[in-house]
C-alpha positions as CSV (number, residue, x, y, z in Angstrom):
1,M,27.1,25.5,-6.1
2,I,28.0,23.1,-8.9
3,E,31.5,21.9,-9.3
4,Q,33.4,19.2,-11.2
5,I,35.2,16.7,-8.9
6,F,38.5,15.1,-10.1
7,D,39.7,13.2,-7.0
8,K,38.7,9.5,-7.3
9,D,38.2,9.0,-3.5
10,A,36.0,12.1,-3.3
11,K,33.9,10.9,-6.2
12,R,33.3,7.5,-4.5
13,T,32.5,9.2,-1.1
14,I,30.0,11.6,-2.6
15,A,28.4,8.9,-4.8
16,R,28.1,6.5,-1.8
17,K,26.5,9.2,0.4
18,V,23.9,10.2,-2.1
19,L,23.1,6.7,-3.5
20,E,22.7,5.1,-0.1
21,A,20.3,7.8,0.8
22,L,18.2,7.1,-2.3
23,R,17.6,3.3,-1.9
24,E,14.1,3.6,-3.5
25,W,15.9,4.1,-6.8
26,F,19.2,2.3,-6.0
27,E,18.0,-0.6,-3.9
28,V,20.1,-3.4,-5.5
29,D,23.3,-3.5,-3.6
30,E,25.4,-4.9,-6.5
31,S,24.2,-2.2,-8.9
32,R,24.6,0.6,-6.4
33,E,28.2,-0.5,-5.6
34,Q,28.9,-0.7,-9.3
35,Y,27.7,2.9,-9.8
36,I,30.0,4.0,-6.9
37,R,33.0,2.1,-8.2
38,E,32.6,3.3,-11.8
39,S,32.0,6.9,-10.8
40,A,35.7,7.3,-9.9
41,D,36.7,7.1,-13.6
42,Q,33.8,9.2,-15.0
43,I,33.2,12.9,-15.5
44,F,31.8,13.8,-12.1
45,I,29.8,16.9,-11.3
46,A,28.6,17.6,-7.7
47,A,26.2,20.0,-6.1
48,K,27.1,21.5,-2.8
49,E,24.8,23.3,-0.4
50,N,25.9,24.7,3.0
51,D,29.3,23.0,2.6
52,E,27.6,19.6,2.1
53,Y,27.4,17.6,-1.1
54,V,23.7,17.0,-1.8
55,G,23.8,15.6,-5.4
56,F,25.9,14.4,-8.2
57,L,25.9,13.3,-11.9
58,C,28.3,11.2,-13.8
59,L,28.9,11.1,-17.5
60,K,30.5,8.1,-19.3
61,E,31.7,7.8,-22.9
62,T,29.7,5.2,-24.8
63,G,31.1,6.0,-28.3
64,N,33.4,8.5,-29.9
65,A,30.4,10.9,-30.4
66,T,28.2,9.8,-27.5
67,V,28.2,10.3,-23.8
68,E,25.8,8.7,-21.3
69,L,24.3,10.3,-18.2
70,A,25.4,7.2,-16.3
71,V,24.0,7.9,-12.9
72,M,22.5,10.9,-11.1
73,G,21.2,11.5,-7.6
74,V,20.0,14.4,-5.5
75,L,19.2,13.9,-1.8
76,K,15.4,13.9,-1.3
77,D,15.4,17.1,0.8
78,Y,16.7,18.9,-2.3
79,H,14.3,17.4,-4.9
80,R,12.4,20.0,-6.9
81,S,14.9,22.7,-5.9
82,G,16.6,23.1,-9.3
83,I,19.7,21.2,-8.3
84,G,19.1,18.3,-10.7
85,R,18.6,20.8,-13.5
86,Q,21.8,22.6,-12.6
87,L,23.7,19.4,-12.6
88,F,22.3,18.4,-15.9
89,E,23.0,21.8,-17.6
90,N,26.6,21.7,-16.3
91,A,27.1,18.2,-17.6
92,K,25.6,19.1,-20.9
93,A,28.0,22.1,-21.2
94,I,31.0,19.8,-20.4
95,A,29.8,17.2,-23.0
96,V,29.5,19.9,-25.7
97,E,32.9,21.3,-24.7
98,K,34.5,17.9,-25.0
99,G,33.0,17.6,-28.5
100,Y,30.3,15.0,-28.0
101,S,27.4,15.0,-30.5
102,F,24.8,13.1,-28.5
103,M,23.8,12.3,-24.9
104,Q,21.8,9.3,-23.8
105,V,20.3,8.2,-20.5
106,K,18.6,4.9,-19.5
107,T,15.8,4.6,-17.0
108,V,12.8,2.4,-16.3
109,Q,10.0,2.8,-18.8
110,M,7.3,5.3,-18.1
111,G,4.2,3.8,-16.5
112,K,5.9,1.1,-14.4
113,Y,6.6,3.0,-11.2
114,E,5.5,6.4,-9.9
115,D,9.0,7.4,-8.7
116,Y,10.5,6.5,-12.1
117,D,7.7,8.4,-13.9
118,K,9.0,11.5,-12.1
119,T,12.5,10.6,-13.3
120,N,11.2,10.2,-16.9
121,M,9.5,13.5,-16.8
122,F,12.7,15.2,-15.5
123,Y,14.7,13.8,-18.5
124,I,12.0,14.8,-21.0
125,S,11.9,18.3,-19.4
126,C,15.7,18.5,-20.0
127,G,15.1,17.9,-23.7
128,F,15.7,14.2,-24.0
129,K,13.6,12.3,-26.6
130,E,12.4,8.7,-26.4
131,F,14.7,6.5,-28.4
132,E,13.9,2.8,-27.7
133,V,12.6,0.5,-25.0
134,F,14.5,-2.8,-24.2
135,P,11.8,-4.8,-22.3
136,T,14.3,-7.3,-20.8
137,L,17.7,-5.6,-20.8
138,W,17.5,-5.4,-17.0
139,D,14.5,-7.7,-16.3
140,E,10.8,-7.9,-17.2
141,D,9.8,-5.8,-14.2
142,N,12.1,-3.0,-15.2
143,P,11.9,-2.4,-18.9
144,C,14.8,-0.1,-20.0
145,Q,13.8,3.2,-21.6
146,I,16.6,4.9,-23.5
147,Y,16.3,8.6,-24.1
148,V,18.7,10.6,-26.4
149,M,19.4,14.2,-27.2
150,A,21.5,15.9,-29.9
151,L,24.1,18.2,-28.4
152,K,25.0,20.1,-31.6
């Protein structure tokens, strides 16, 4: 079941549970804590299975017409089960309903790490298109790939 969460404490609790279980992707403590902190003030969509939260997605406004898929995570036991797609489709519908024209997402450039290549393929399968790579935005070992999609 996919639901939008409004309570700030619940958002932080769900984000912490999921992100701490996904340390391969969220290994930098400072960054992970920032995602958790910022999630409280973002559009927050969560996936629940058997009365347990197993994934979430946050949207953040980056411009008057653009929203960013700021952070997303699904517990490993639920990967490839369609939960990520459901979270994304729900987030996209909310973004359209709120009047945004574009959605963007940032990840590590394709070809650097196998785990991130899977993430890239997921975003491409959702309809995102390559926009630009910033080779040193994060650091040289993690070139930032930006994907975009039109919502209208």
